[in-house]
C-alpha positions in Angstrom: 11.1 -13.0 9.7 11.7 -10.0 7.3 11.7 -6.5 9.6 8.0 -4.8 8.8 8.6 -2.5 5.7 7.2 1.4 5.9 5.6 3.0 3.4 3.9 6.5 4.1 0.9 7.6 2.6 1.5 10.8 0.2 -2.1 11.7 0.4 -1.8 12.5 4.1 2.0 14.2 3.4 2.4 18.3 4.0 3.3 19.3 0.3 4.1 22.6 1.4 7.0 20.8 3.1 7.6 18.2 0.9 11.4 18.4 0.8 11.6 18.2 4.5 9.1 15.4 4.4 11.6 13.4 1.7 14.7 14.7 3.9 13.1 12.8 7.1 11.9 9.7 4.9 15.7 9.3 3.3 17.3 9.2 7.1 15.0 6.7 8.4 15.4 4.3 5.1 11.6 4.1 4.6 11.4 1.4 2.2 8.4 2.7 -0.2 6.2 5.8 -1.1 2.3 5.0 -1.1 0.7 6.8 -3.8 -3.0 6.6 -3.8 -4.5 6.9 -7.3 -8.0 7.5 -7.0 -10.7 8.6 -9.9 -13.7 9.7 -8.2 -15.6 6.2 -9.7 -13.8 3.2 -8.3 -13.9 5.6 -5.3 -15.5 8.8 -4.2 -12.6 11.0 -4.1 -9.7 12.6 -6.7 -6.1 12.3 -5.5 -2.4 12.3 -6.7 -2.4 12.4 -10.2 0.5 11.5 -12.8 2.0 14.7 -12.6 2.1 16.0 -9.4 4.0 11.9 -8.7 6.3 12.7 -11.2 7.7 15.8 -9.8 7.8 13.9 -6.0 10.0 11.4 -8.4 12.5 14.2 -9.2 13.1 14.5 -5.9 13.8 11.1 -4.4 15.1 7.6 -5.1 12.6 5.9 -2.7 10.8 3.6 -4.9 7.0 4.2 -4.9 4.2 2.0 -4.2 1.2 2.7 -6.2 -2.4 1.7 -5.0 -5.1 2.1 -8.0 -8.4 3.0 -6.6 -9.6 3.6 -10.4 -12.2 1.6 -13.0 -10.7 -0.4 -15.2 -6.5 0.7 -14.3 -5.1 -1.6 -17.3 -6.4 1.2 -19.7 -4.5 4.0 -16.9 -1.2 2.2 -15.9 1.0 4.2 -18.8 -0.3 7.1 -17.7 2.3 7.1 -15.0 6.3 7.1 -14.2 6.2 3.1 -13.1 9.8 1.9 -12.5 11.6 -1.4 -11.5 11.6 -1.7 -8.7 8.5 0.4 -7.8 5.1 -2.0 -6.4 2.1 -1.1 -7.9 -1.2 -2.7 -6.6 -4.2 -2.9 -8.5 -8.3 -3.6 -7.3 -9.6 -7.1 -8.0 -12.5 -5.5 -7.8 -12.1 -2.7 -10.4 -11.2 -4.5 -13.6 -12.9 -7.7 -15.6 -9.2 -7.9 -17.2 -7.3 -8.7 -13.5 -4.9 -11.1 -15.2 -4.2 -8.8 -18.1 -3.5 -5.9 -15.4 -0.8 -8.0 -13.8 1.0 -8.7 -16.4 1.2 -4.7 -17.5 2.9 -3.9 -14.3 5.3 -7.0 -14.6 6.3 -5.9 -18.0 6.7 -2.7 -16.7 9.4 -4.6 -13.8 7.2 -3.7 -10.7 6.2 -5.4 -8.1 2.4 -6.7 -9.0 -0.4 -7.2 -6.7 -3.9 -7.2 -5.9 -5.9 -5.0 -3.5 -8.8 -6.3 -1.8 -11.8 -4.2 0.0 -12.2 -4.9 3.6 -15.1 -7.5 2.1 -13.9 -9.4 -0.8 -12.5 -12.9 0.1 -9.6 -14.5 0.0 -10.6 -16.8 -2.4 -10.8 -14.4 -4.9 -6.5 -14.0 -5.6 -6.9 -18.0 -5.6 -5.7 -18.2 -9.7 -4.0 -15.1 -9.1 -0.9 -16.6 -6.8 1.6 -17.5 -9.4 1.4 -14.0 -11.0 1.9 -11.7 -8.0 4.3 -10.6 -5.2 1.9 -9.1 -2.8 -1.6 -8.5 -1.8 -3.1 -5.5 0.0 -5.5 -5.9 2.4 -7.8 -2.9 2.9 -8.7 -2.3 6.6 -11.0 0.5 5.7 -13.2 1.0 2.8 -11.0 2.8 0.2 -11.3 6.6 -0.6 -10.2 9.0 3.0 -7.4 8.8 5.4 -8.5 8.6 9.2 -11.1 6.2 8.9 -11.9 3.6 11.5 -10.8 0.0 10.9 -13.0 -2.7 10.1 -12.7 -5.0 13.0 -12.6 -8.4 11.4 -9.7 -7.3 8.9 -7.7 -8.0 11.5 -8.5 -11.9 11.5 -8.3 -10.9 7.7 -4.8 -10.6 7.7 -4.0 -13.5 9.8 -6.0 -16.0 7.5 -4.0 -14.6 4.1 -1.1 -15.5 5.7 -2.6 -18.8 6.6 -4.1 -19.1 3.0 -0.8 -18.5 1.6 1.8 -20.5 3.1 -0.7 -23.7 3.0 -0.4 -22.7 -1.0 3.4 -22.8 -1.1 3.4 -18.9 -1.5 4.6 -18.0 1.7 7.0 -15.5 0.0 3.8 -13.5 -1.3 4.0 -10.4 0.8 1.0 -8.9 2.7 0.3 -5.3 2.8 -2.0 -3.1 5.3 -3.6 0.2 4.2 -6.0 1.9 6.7 -5.6 3.0 10.3 -2.4 1.2 10.9 -1.9 3.0 14.4 1.1 2.1 16.5 -1.3 -0.1 18.6 -3.1 -1.6 15.4 0.5 -1.8 13.5 1.8 -4.4 16.3 -1.5 -6.7 15.7 -1.1 -6.6 12.2 2.6 -7.6 12.1 2.0 -10.4 14.7 -1.2 -11.8 12.3 1.6 -11.7 9.4 1.7 -8.3 7.4 4.9 -7.4 6.2 4.1 -4.0 4.5 2.6 -1.1 6.7 0.7 2.1 4.8 1.1 4.6 7.3 -0.9 7.8 7.5 -2.7 9.7 9.9 -3.2 7.0 12.7 0.7 6.6 13.4 3.2 8.9 11.3 1.6 11.5 10.3 -0.4 11.7 13.8 0.1 15.7 15.5 0.6 13.6 18.8 4.6 13.5 17.6 7.1 14.8 14.9 7.4 12.6 11.6 10.9 11.7 12.6 9.7 10.8 16.3 6.9 9.0 14.6 8.7 7.0 12.3 10.7 5.5 14.9 8.2 4.6 16.9 6.2 2.9 14.3 9.5 0.7 13.8 9.6 -0.4 17.0 5.6 -1.3 16.4 6.4 -4.2 13.4 9.8 -5.1 14.0 
């Protein structure tokens, strides 16, 4: 099994200390920067516009992990600077044209993923498996940082790993997003998660420094 990968949630970052934050991420070799894009319709919040993220892109070579929580994402992908090596997930629930979205992401050279809300069943991606590189399991209802985990999503991660393996798609990665604390992250890893969106429950916790918290999370998901 490969080591767990860390994707810090940029909506939780202190943008007044952005250069310092990115330096710590680079020092700790974080794999991705998780970019939550919200439109105030699909979820009740607005976050991280294309112009802001282009500025962040100019400061680091860390690949982006775009998470589109927007209605009809196929109409908005071109607004963003999506590059080869990035990850891009769109919600199954957000569009009737999910295959079109996935094709568009792949055309940009990025890894394509489907995000599932806590109550959305795994069978929703049955006929998408040949086309995706990862599935993002939401372990909270999307929209806000700092929420408590939906407990049954821990079993959903385990079921997702079996679901993928049983169908011959063991190479499809599982990303988890929501309440990824040190303790819960360890359970998620044991249940088959590969990529961990890290926010206020772990690396951005006020109970430790960003650097120390990153080291601690690495230990939990190794």
